[in-house]
C-alpha positions in Angstrom: -2.3 87.9 23.7 -4.2 85.7 21.2 -0.9 84.1 20.0 0.0 83.3 23.6 -3.3 81.6 24.3 -2.9 79.5 21.1 0.5 78.3 22.2 -0.8 77.6 25.7 -3.6 75.5 24.2 -1.2 73.6 22.0 1.1 72.8 25.0 -1.9 71.7 27.1 -3.1 69.5 24.2 0.4 67.9 23.7 0.6 67.1 27.5 -2.8 65.6 27.4 -1.8 63.4 24.4 1.3 62.3 26.1 -0.7 61.4 29.3 -3.2 59.4 27.2 -0.4 57.6 25.4 1.2 56.7 28.7 -2.0 55.5 30.2 -2.7 53.3 27.1 0.8 52.0 27.2 0.5 51.2 30.9 -2.9 49.5 30.4 -1.5 47.5 27.5 1.4 46.3 29.6 -0.9 45.3 32.4 -3.2 43.5 30.0 -0.2 41.7 28.4 1.2 40.5 31.8 -2.3 39.6 33.0 -2.9 37.4 29.9 0.6 35.8 30.3 -0.1 35.1 33.9 -3.5 33.6 33.1 -2.0 31.3 30.4 0.8 30.1 32.6 -1.6 29.5 35.5 -3.8 27.2 33.5 -3.6 23.5 33.8 -1.1 21.9 31.3 -4.0 20.4 29.3 -5.5 23.9 28.6 -2.3 25.8 27.9 -1.4 27.0 24.4 1.5 24.8 23.2 3.1 23.6 19.9 0.9 20.5 19.9 -2.3 22.5 20.3 -1.3 24.8 17.4 -0.4 21.7 15.4 -3.9 20.2 16.1 -5.6 23.4 15.1 -3.7 23.8 11.8 -3.3 20.1 10.7 -6.5 20.3 8.7 -5.0 23.0 6.5 -3.8 21.3 3.3 -0.4 21.9 1.9 -2.1 23.6 -1.0 -3.6 26.2 1.3 -0.3 26.9 3.1 1.4 27.1 -0.3 -1.0 29.8 -1.4 -0.5 31.7 1.9 3.2 31.7 1.3 2.8 32.8 -2.3 0.9 36.0 -1.2 4.0 37.2 0.6 6.8 35.7 -1.5 7.1 36.8 -5.1 9.4 34.0 -6.2 6.8 31.4 -5.1 4.0 33.3 -6.7 6.0 33.6 -10.0 6.4 29.8 -10.1 2.6 29.1 -9.7 0.5 28.3 -12.7 -2.2 30.8 -13.6 -4.7 28.0 -13.5 -4.1 27.2 -9.9 -7.0 28.5 -7.8 -7.0 29.3 -4.1 -8.7 26.4 -2.2 -12.3 27.2 -1.1 -12.1 29.4 2.0 -15.5 28.2 3.1 -14.5 24.5 3.1 -11.3 25.3 4.8 -13.1 27.2 7.7 -15.7 24.5 8.1 -13.0 21.8 8.2 -11.0 23.7 10.8 -14.1 24.6 12.9 -15.9 21.3 12.8 -13.2 18.7 11.8 -15.6 17.7 9.0 -14.2 17.1 5.5 -16.5 16.6 2.6 -13.9 14.3 1.0 -13.8 11.9 4.0 -17.1 10.4 5.1 -15.5 9.2 8.4 -15.5 12.8 9.6 -19.4 12.9 9.6 -20.0 9.8 11.8 -16.7 9.1 13.5 -17.7 10.5 16.8 -21.2 9.0 16.8 -20.2 5.3 16.4 -18.5 3.6 19.5 -15.0 2.5 18.6 -15.1 4.0 15.1 -12.4 6.5 16.0 -10.0 3.5 16.2 -9.9 3.7 12.4 -8.8 7.3 12.4 -5.4 6.5 10.9 -3.6 8.5 8.2 -2.5 6.8 5.0 1.0 8.2 4.3 1.5 5.9 1.3 -1.5 4.0 -0.1 -0.6 0.6 -1.5 -2.6 -1.0 -4.3 -6.2 -1.2 -3.2 -5.6 0.3 0.2 -8.2 2.8 1.5 -10.0 3.6 4.8 -12.3 0.5 4.4 -9.5 -2.1 4.7 -6.9 -0.7 7.1 -5.2 -3.2 9.4 -7.2 -4.2 12.5 -5.5 -5.3 15.7 -7.1 -8.4 17.1 -7.7 -8.2 20.9 -8.3 -11.6 22.6 -11.0 -11.8 25.3 -10.0 -12.2 28.9 -10.8 -15.9 28.7 -8.5 -16.4 25.7 -5.9 -14.1 27.1 -5.6 -16.1 30.4 -6.1 -19.5 28.8 -3.8 -22.1 30.2 -4.1 -24.5 27.2 -3.5 -23.7 23.5 -6.0 -24.7 20.8 -5.4 -28.0 19.0 -3.0 -27.6 16.1 -3.6 -28.8 12.5 -0.6 -30.0 10.5 2.1 -27.3 10.3 4.2 -27.5 7.2 8.0 -27.5 7.3 9.7 -24.2 6.5 10.2 -23.6 2.8 13.8 -23.4 1.8 13.2 -22.2 -1.7 15.3 -19.3 -3.0 13.7 -16.3 -4.7 14.7 -14.6 -7.9 15.7 -10.9 -7.7 17.3 -11.5 -4.3 19.9 -8.9 -3.4 23.3 -10.6 -3.8 25.7 -10.2 -0.9 28.2 -12.7 0.3 28.0 -12.8 4.1 31.2 -12.8 6.1 31.6 -13.8 9.7 32.2 -10.2 10.7 29.0 -9.1 9.1 27.0 -11.7 11.0 28.8 -11.2 14.3 27.7 -7.6 14.4 24.0 -7.7 15.2 22.2 -4.6 13.9 18.7 -5.8 13.4 16.4 -6.7 16.3 13.2 -8.5 15.6 10.6 -8.8 18.4 6.9 -9.4 18.9 4.7 -7.2 21.1 1.7 -9.5 20.4 3.8 -12.7 20.6 0.9 -15.1 20.3 -0.8 -13.8 17.3 -1.5 -16.9 15.3 -3.2 -18.1 12.1 -6.5 -19.9 11.6 -5.4 -22.5 9.0 -3.4 -24.1 11.8 -5.8 -23.9 14.7 -8.3 -26.7 14.8 -11.9 -25.6 15.5 -11.0 -21.9 15.8 -12.8 -19.4 13.4 -12.8 -16.1 15.3 -9.9 -13.9 14.3 -9.6 -12.6 17.9 -9.2 -16.1 19.1 -6.3 -16.9 16.8 -3.7 -17.1 19.6 -1.1 -19.8 20.2 2.0 -20.0 22.4 4.2 -21.8 19.8 2.6 -21.4 16.3 2.5 -17.7 15.8 4.3 -14.6 14.4 7.6 -15.7 16.0 7.8 -18.4 13.3 7.6 -15.5 10.7 10.3 -13.6 12.6 12.6 -16.6 12.7 12.3 -17.0 8.9 13.0 -13.4 8.3 16.1 -13.7 10.4 17.3 -16.6 8.3 16.7 -14.7 5.1 18.4 -11.5 6.4 21.5 -13.4 7.5 21.6 -15.0 4.0 22.3 -11.4 2.9 25.0 -10.8 5.5 22.8 -8.8 8.0 23.4 -9.8 11.6 20.0 -10.3 13.2 18.6 -11.1 16.6 15.1 -12.6 17.2 13.7 -12.1 20.6 10.8 -14.6 21.2 10.0 -13.3 24.7 6.4 -14.2 25.4 5.0 -10.7 26.3 1.6 -12.2 27.1 3.0 -14.4 29.8 4.8 -11.4 31.4 1.6 -9.4 31.3 -0.3 -12.1 33.1 2.5 -12.4 35.7 2.2 -8.7 36.4 -1.6 -8.6 36.4 -1.5 -6.3 33.4 -4.1 -6.1 30.6 -3.5 -6.8 26.9 -3.5 -3.1 25.9 -0.4 -2.7 28.0 1.6 -5.0 25.7 3.7 -2.2 24.3 4.6 -1.0 27.8 5.9 -4.5 28.5 7.7 -5.0 25.2 9.4 -1.7 25.8 11.2 -3.2 28.8 12.2 -6.2 26.6 13.6 -3.9 23.9 15.5 -1.7 26.3 17.2 -4.7 28.0 18.3 -5.9 24.6 19.6 -2.5 23.5 21.6 -2.1 26.8 23.3 -5.5 26.1 24.0 -4.8 22.5 24.9 -1.2 21.4 25.0 -2.2 17.7 21.3 -2.8 17.5 20.0 -0.1 15.1 16.9 -1.5 13.3 13.9 -2.4 15.4 11.2 -4.5 13.7 8.0 -5.4 15.5 6.2 -8.2 13.6 2.5 -8.6 13.9 -0.3 -10.1 11.8 -3.5 -8.4 10.7 -6.9 -9.8 11.8 -8.5 -9.0 8.4 -9.5 -11.8 6.2 -7.7 -13.3 3.2 -9.1 -11.1 0.4 -7.5 -8.1 2.0 -4.2 -9.7 3.0 -3.2 -11.9 0.0 -2.0 -11.2 -3.5 -0.8 -13.4 -6.4 2.6 -12.4 -8.0 4.0 -14.4 -10.9 1.5 -17.2 -10.2 2.4 -17.6 -6.5 0.4 -16.5 -3.5 2.0 -13.9 -1.1 0.8 -12.5 2.2 0.6 -8.7 1.9 2.4 -6.5 4.4 1.7 -3.1 5.9 4.0 -0.7 7.6 2.7 1.1 10.7 4.4 4.2 12.1 3.5 5.8 15.4 2.9 9.6 15.0 3.4 10.4 18.7 7.1 10.0 18.9 10.1 12.2 18.2 11.5 9.8 15.6 8.3 9.8 13.6 9.8 11.5 10.5 12.9 9.3 10.3 10.9 6.1 10.9 8.3 7.1 8.3 11.2 7.8 5.8 12.5 4.2 6.3 9.1 2.7 5.9 8.4 4.7 2.7 11.8 3.7 1.2 11.1 0.0 1.9 7.6 0.4 0.5 8.9 2.0 -2.7 11.4 -0.8 -3.3 8.7 -3.4 -2.7 6.4 -1.7 -5.2 9.2 -1.7 -7.8 10.1 -5.4 -7.4 6.9 -6.9 -6.0 4.1 -4.7 -7.2 1.0 -4.9 -4.9 2.7 -6.7 -2.1 2.8 -3.7 0.2 -0.5 -2.3 1.5 1.3 1.0 2.1 2.6 3.1 5.1 0.1 4.0 7.8 0.4 6.6 10.6 -1.4 6.0 13.9 -1.6 8.5 16.7 -4.1 9.8 19.2 -5.7 8.7 22.4 -7.3 5.5 21.0 -4.0 3.9 20.0 -0.6 3.5 21.5 0.8 6.2 19.1 4.5 5.3 19.8 4.8 1.6 19.4 8.2 2.0 21.1 9.5 3.6 17.9 10.9 6.5 19.9 13.8 4.1 20.9 15.4 4.2 17.5 15.2 6.3 14.3 15.1 3.0 12.4 12.0 1.4 14.1 9.0 0.0 12.2 6.0 -2.1 12.9 5.1 -4.6 10.1 1.8 -6.4 9.7 2.7 -9.6 7.8 -0.4 -11.2 6.3 -3.6 -11.9 8.2 -5.4 -14.6 10.2 -6.1 -16.7 7.0 -2.6 -16.7 5.5 -0.4 -19.7 5.4 3.3 -19.9 6.4 4.2 -20.7 2.7 2.6 -17.3 1.8 4.3 -15.5 4.6 7.7 -17.0 3.9 7.6 -15.8 0.3 6.7 -12.4 1.6 9.6 -12.3 4.2 11.9 -13.3 1.4 10.8 -10.3 -0.6 11.1 -8.1 2.4 14.6 -9.4 3.1 15.5 -8.8 -0.5 14.5 -5.1 -0.5 15.7 -4.6 3.1 19.1 -6.0 2.1 19.3 -3.6 -0.8 18.5 -0.6 1.4 20.7 -1.8 4.3 23.9 -2.2 2.2 23.4 1.0 0.4 23.0 2.8 3.7 26.1 1.0 5.1 28.1 2.1 2.1 27.0 5.8 2.5 27.7 5.7 6.3 31.1 4.1 5.7 32.1 6.7 3.1 31.1 9.5 5.5 32.9 8.1 8.5 36.0 7.2 6.4 36.4 9.9 3.7 39.1 9.3 1.1 42.4 10.8 1.9 43.7 13.7 -0.2 46.6 12.9 -2.4 
């Protein structure tokens, strides 16, 4: 009788456990579907998505991620040096929770100073002397200057220099090379001008002119690229005039230049490289360098982080920067990444995987300085371009088997 009672107790216990497990499973299912329904019912801005995860984890350094991988992968762990220590967990947690980095003072005061977040750029490649204190600044003209019907008086503007540079990439242009237009040079801020040529103007934000401006730099670059057999189009469309006609504001310049680019690309399917030329509003000490006894205007490459072509565009900029550093050390200020709500973040670079924005010099630079710089840029661009053309040609026309 006792054995029967024990078996009955065990059966009852097992049934009770099964019921409990079933209830727990059912509740877990209900909880899972409830959470899923809640997440999908949220407004898009509050949903968990890849961008949100990226923002939450972007403060983790590559060193931290590498150590996390090493804990689970013996091959990685075996390749690590014994002296390598795991990054401070406390600093990592503080950085992720507060966005404060002890190595970057901007993180302490960035949200407290109006407009300071504008400088929240990432330096992908730092040129000689480049840091967070001298990043390029975009000059924004006042409404009065933006809508001005008359240009400032001009000082004497020198003729374009025709001198040839040493170390130029040698390529004998053919008519077929030049007929195929693959490079498109345009100007989102068409009227950005230079103080040495504007009589009575001293404010960098007021350095605007309808004729003497960055388009002169673009035309010179076209000439120098075509000397190297690279078919180039310069689009001098005055974006500012189009903005005024539509009643748009200056910050909408990229939206307007986008239409200009798309029109050009629809007309010419060969356009591959998109170059938006600007000039910095920083002063001469930050935008000028002497190389072999001659004065050059420094350049900076700016890549928008909020576009699907970011990685490819950044790769192009980094390669050009590397070539410049090898041939014209100090000429490039580096490669900068800009993204977020306080900047455009795209700069129309989503239209091509070979799109870059280039700051050529600043408000105090002369055309002689900028023309020397565009010659150097054309030199390294030509070297990169023809190497890429050779690789693409070999891939599209592989040698036949004998």
